[in-house]
C-alpha positions in Angstrom: 1.0 15.7 -0.8 2.3 14.1 -3.7 4.3 15.7 -6.3 1.5 15.1 -8.8 -1.2 16.5 -6.5 1.1 19.6 -5.9 1.4 20.0 -9.6 -2.3 19.8 -10.0 -3.0 22.5 -7.3 -0.1 24.7 -8.7 -1.6 24.2 -12.1 -5.1 25.1 -10.8 -3.7 28.2 -9.1 -1.9 29.2 -12.2 -5.1 28.8 -14.3 -7.1 30.7 -11.7 -4.5 33.5 -11.7 -4.6 33.6 -15.5 -8.4 33.6 -15.3 -8.4 36.5 -12.7 -5.9 38.4 -14.9 -8.2 37.9 -17.9 -11.2 39.0 -15.8 -9.3 42.1 -14.6 -8.4 42.9 -18.1 -12.0 42.4 -19.3 -13.3 44.6 -16.5 -10.8 47.3 -17.4 -11.9 47.2 -21.1 -15.5 47.2 -20.2 -15.0 50.3 -17.8 -12.9 52.3 -20.2 -15.5 52.9 -22.8 -18.0 53.9 -20.1 -15.5 56.5 -18.9 -15.0 57.7 -22.5 -18.9 57.9 -23.1 -19.3 59.9 -19.9 -16.6 62.3 -21.0 -18.2 62.6 -24.5 -21.7 63.2 -22.9 -20.1 65.8 -20.6 -18.4 67.5 -23.6 -21.7 67.5 -25.5 -23.6 69.0 -22.6 -20.9 71.7 -22.0 -20.9 72.5 -25.8 -24.7 72.8 -25.8 -24.5 75.1 -22.7 -21.8 77.3 -24.3 -23.8 77.5 -27.6 -27.0 78.4 -25.7 -25.1 81.1 -23.8 -23.6 82.5 -26.9 -27.1 82.7 -28.6 -28.5 84.3 -25.5 -25.8 86.9 -25.3 -26.2 87.5 -29.1 -30.0 88.1 -28.6 -29.4 90.5 -25.8 -26.7 92.4 -27.7 -29.1 92.7 -30.8 -31.9 93.9 -28.5 -29.6 96.4 -27.0 -28.4 97.7 -30.3 -31.9 97.9 -31.6 -33.0 99.9 -28.6 -30.1 102.3 -29.1 -30.8 102.7 -32.7 -34.6 103.3 -31.9 -33.6 105.9 -29.4 -31.4 107.8 -31.8 -34.1 107.6 -34.4 -36.5 109.3 -32.0 -34.2 112.2 -31.6 -33.0 112.5 -35.2 -36.5 112.1 -36.8 -37.9 114.9 -34.7 -35.1 117.1 -35.7 -35.3 116.2 -39.4 -39.2 116.5 -39.4 -38.9 120.0 -37.7 -36.4 121.2 -40.3 -38.4 119.7 -43.2 -41.8 121.1 -42.0 -40.2 124.6 -41.8 -38.8 124.2 -45.4 -42.1 122.9 -46.9 -44.4 125.5 -45.3 -42.4 128.6 -45.5 -42.0 130.6 -48.8 -41.8 134.0 -50.2 -43.8 134.8 -53.3 -40.6 136.1 -55.1 -38.7 132.9 -54.6 -41.5 130.4 -54.1 -40.6 128.1 -57.0 -37.0 127.7 -56.0 -37.7 127.5 -52.2 -40.4 124.8 -52.5 -38.3 122.9 -55.2 -35.5 122.7 -52.5 -37.9 121.5 -50.0 -39.0 118.7 -52.1 -35.4 117.2 -51.9 -36.2 116.1 -48.5 -39.3 114.0 -49.5 -39.6 110.3 -50.5 -40.5 109.6 -54.2 -44.3 109.4 -54.2 -44.9 112.1 -51.8 -42.2 114.3 -53.6 -44.3 113.9 -56.8 -47.6 114.8 -55.0 -46.0 117.8 -53.3 -44.4 119.1 -56.5 -47.8 118.9 -58.3 -49.4 120.8 -55.4 -46.8 123.5 -55.5 -46.8 124.0 -59.2 -50.5 123.8 -59.6 -51.8 125.7 -56.6 -49.3 127.1 -54.0 -46.8 128.9 -56.3 -49.5 130.5 -58.5 -51.5 131.6 -55.5 -48.4 133.0 -53.7 -47.4 135.1 -56.7 -51.0 136.3 -57.3 -51.6 137.4 -53.8 -47.9 138.2 -52.9 -47.9 135.8 -50.1 -45.0 135.4 -47.8 -45.3 132.7 -45.2 -42.8 132.0 -42.4 -43.3 128.7 -40.5 -41.6 127.8 -37.2 -41.9 124.6 -35.3 -42.8 125.3 -31.7 -42.6 121.8 -30.4 -42.4 118.1 -31.6 -42.9 114.6 -30.2 -42.5 111.2 -31.4 -45.7 109.1 -32.0 -43.9 105.9 -32.8 -40.4 105.0 -33.9 -38.2 102.1 -35.2 -34.6 102.5 -36.2 -35.7 103.3 -39.8 -39.2 104.7 -39.5 -40.8 107.3 -37.4 -44.1 109.2 -37.0 -43.7 112.7 -35.5 -46.2 115.2 -34.4 -45.3 118.9 -34.8 -46.8 122.1 -33.6 -46.2 124.8 -36.1 -46.8 128.5 -36.1 -47.1 130.4 -39.5 -46.9 134.1 -39.9 -48.5 135.2 -43.2 -48.4 138.5 -45.0 -50.0 139.2 -48.4 -51.0 142.2 -50.7 -54.7 141.8 -49.3 -53.5 141.6 -45.6 -50.2 143.4 -45.2 -50.3 143.1 -41.5 -48.8 139.8 -40.4 -51.4 137.1 -39.3 -50.2 134.3 -37.1 -51.9 130.9 -37.2 -51.0 127.7 -35.4 -51.5 124.1 -36.6 -50.5 120.6 -35.9 -49.0 118.3 -38.6 -48.3 114.6 -38.5 -45.2 113.6 -40.4 -44.1 110.2 -41.5 -40.4 110.0 -41.6 -38.2 107.3 -43.3 -34.5 106.7 -43.0 -32.5 106.7 -46.3 -28.9 106.0 -45.6 -28.0 108.6 -43.1 -30.8 111.1 -44.0 -34.4 111.1 -42.8 -36.9 111.9 -45.5 -40.6 112.9 -45.3 -43.0 110.2 -46.6 -46.2 112.1 -45.7 -47.2 115.4 -44.1 -50.9 115.4 -42.8 -52.6 118.4 -41.0 -54.3 117.1 -37.9 
């Protein structure tokens, strides 16, 4: 082979080698962005999964806390309703004004106004006139419905009544439905209805 032909072959090989190097470089550059985009997609998918998991755990925790608060409300509302019913339905003619005014402290605004009018217009004057003494005791109570801040309670109440007309104690039983509302850490009565 001649020297010129040898140079031509060597030149072609050099050009081919340079071309292969360029191809290898371009292949590496083309593959690198695909690897980066796969990593980005994987990171986005993992981020979405973590966010979904966090939201799911948050919802479960909120449900758990609401259930606990509702269960506590069921217990607390029955106790508060029992105490309040005994105060509202018990009085002695000598102290009826003070006793029933104190009972009004456990009522919500509108119901307090209605109860106060009833006490002042009917109950207190009648108790003084007939020398009535009423002792109410709650025999049993149950929840009708409850949320963390509102409850409806059914109570079974016995009342022992004496008066100037009937000095021997007379016992009567009744059922009352009480709507209870939480105000801060207190349960207040929003309505008392005989059933």
